Structures are given as C-alpha cells and as structure tokens.
C-alpha positions as CSV (number, residue, x, y, z in Angstrom):
1,M,-17.9,27.7,5.7
2,D,-14.7,26.6,7.4
3,S,-11.8,26.1,5.0
4,D,-11.2,22.7,6.5
5,R,-14.4,21.5,5.0
6,I,-13.4,22.5,1.5
7,I,-9.9,21.0,1.9
8,G,-11.4,17.8,3.5
9,V,-13.9,17.2,0.6
10,A,-11.0,17.8,-1.9
11,Q,-8.8,15.3,0.1
12,Q,-11.7,12.7,0.1
13,M,-12.0,13.0,-3.6
14,R,-8.3,12.7,-4.2
15,G,-8.2,9.6,-2.0
16,S,-11.1,8.1,-3.8
17,V,-9.5,8.6,-7.1
18,E,-6.3,7.1,-5.8
19,A,-7.9,4.1,-4.2
20,E,-9.8,3.4,-7.4
21,A,-6.8,3.8,-9.6
22,G,-4.9,1.3,-7.2
23,R,-7.8,-1.1,-7.4
24,L,-7.8,-0.9,-11.3
25,I,-4.1,-1.5,-11.7
26,G,-3.8,-4.0,-8.8
27,D,-1.6,-1.8,-6.7
28,T,-2.5,-2.7,-3.0
29,K,-0.2,0.0,-1.6
30,L,-1.9,2.6,-3.8
31,Q,-5.3,1.4,-2.7
32,V,-4.4,1.6,1.0
33,E,-2.9,5.1,0.6
34,G,-6.0,6.2,-1.1
35,R,-8.3,5.0,1.5
36,A,-6.1,6.6,4.2
37,E,-6.3,9.9,2.2
38,Q,-10.1,9.5,2.1
39,A,-10.2,8.9,5.8
40,A,-8.1,11.9,6.6
41,G,-10.3,14.0,4.3
42,T,-13.4,12.8,6.2
43,L,-11.9,13.8,9.6
44,R,-10.8,17.2,8.3
45,N,-14.3,17.8,6.9
46,T,-16.0,16.7,10.1
47,A,-13.6,19.0,12.1
48,G,-14.7,21.9,9.9
49,S,-18.4,21.1,10.2
50,I,-18.0,21.1,14.0
51,R,-16.2,24.5,13.8
52,D,-19.0,25.9,11.6
53,A,-21.7,24.6,14.1
54,D,-19.7,26.1,17.0
55,H,-19.6,29.4,15.2
56,E,-23.3,29.5,14.6
57,V,-24.1,28.8,18.2
58,A,-21.5,31.2,19.5
59,D,-22.9,34.0,17.2
60,D,-26.3,33.9,18.8
61,P,-26.8,31.5,21.7
62,Q,-30.1,33.0,22.6
63,A,-31.5,32.4,19.2
64,E,-30.3,28.8,19.3
65,V,-32.0,28.3,22.7
66,E,-35.3,29.7,21.3
67,R,-34.9,27.4,18.2
68,L,-34.4,24.3,20.3
69,R,-37.2,25.2,22.7
70,A,-39.6,25.6,19.6
71,E,-38.4,22.2,18.3
72,V,-39.1,20.6,21.6
73,E,-42.5,22.0,21.8
74,R,-43.3,21.0,18.2
75,I,-42.2,17.4,19.1
76,S,-44.1,17.3,22.2
77,A,-47.3,18.3,20.5
78,E,-47.1,15.3,18.0
79,P,-48.9,12.2,18.9
80,A,-46.7,9.5,20.4
81,T,-48.1,6.8,18.1
82,P,-49.0,7.2,14.4
83,R,-52.4,7.8,13.4
84,L,-54.0,4.9,11.7
85,D,-56.7,6.9,9.9
86,V,-54.1,8.7,7.6
C-alpha cells in the first residue's frame, strides 16, 4: 500500500474533524480550511491508489492481460437482457 494512501486518509479525517468543529462553533474560516484539508487528503489518497494500481500492473503485465481477457469472455457469455424466469 502506498504511503500517500495512508497519509491521505489521515488528512481527510483531520479535515473532517476541523470542518465539523468549525460548523459547531460557527467559525466559517475553520470550516473552509477543514474542507480544503479533506479535499487535499482525497487527492493524495487517490494519487496513492493510482500508484498502487500502477505497481500491480507493472509487476505482472501478462497476468493482468489474462485477467482482463477472462473478464471480457465472462461478460460476453452473459445474456444481453435479463432473464424473466428468474
């Protein structure tokens, strides 16, 4: 797991607490800062997720191709419309 994911989640939680505290005490500036902190945490978490996915694909690209091929075959075998007798 990428360290940015862990830091991003912590940043999101800190921002959430800060925004809620600002809402409770009526401090608009604190609310806005908390929401900005949450957004920054979300971005950092997402960046970490992308790096994690990139590492998984880079580790074994052939396995990823095989997994995707099997998924396409599975989806292709499913009926295009739902069955009414189920």
